[in-house]
C-alpha angles and dihedrals in degrees: 000000000000116000123200122198125178111259110266138174112290125217133187118255133183117244129177109215130169107268094221091051091051091051091049092048092051087063088065103036136036091199109053093173093056091046093051091045091052093048091047091050090052089049092052093048091049092050092047090050091049090050091050090049091050091049091049089052092050091047091051091048092050092047091050092049091047089052091052091048092049091049103045105006127229128313088229091059089078092054103052115155093205 
């Protein structure tokens, strides 16, 4: 999954990453910062997508419940204390 973000200003950040993992990663990439940025961008997109999916599910559930309520009313309607 390739993620494209508009070029923006970059700033240094401090990360604590396992030294052995960094050495192993350097065997596969000459630009560790770009690789980490790409992986982080994919992570953010995946989390945003999961959040949208969860919201869609909640919206569908609410719409279904509202349809049931509109059709047959609420159980509590029969037990009004007024």
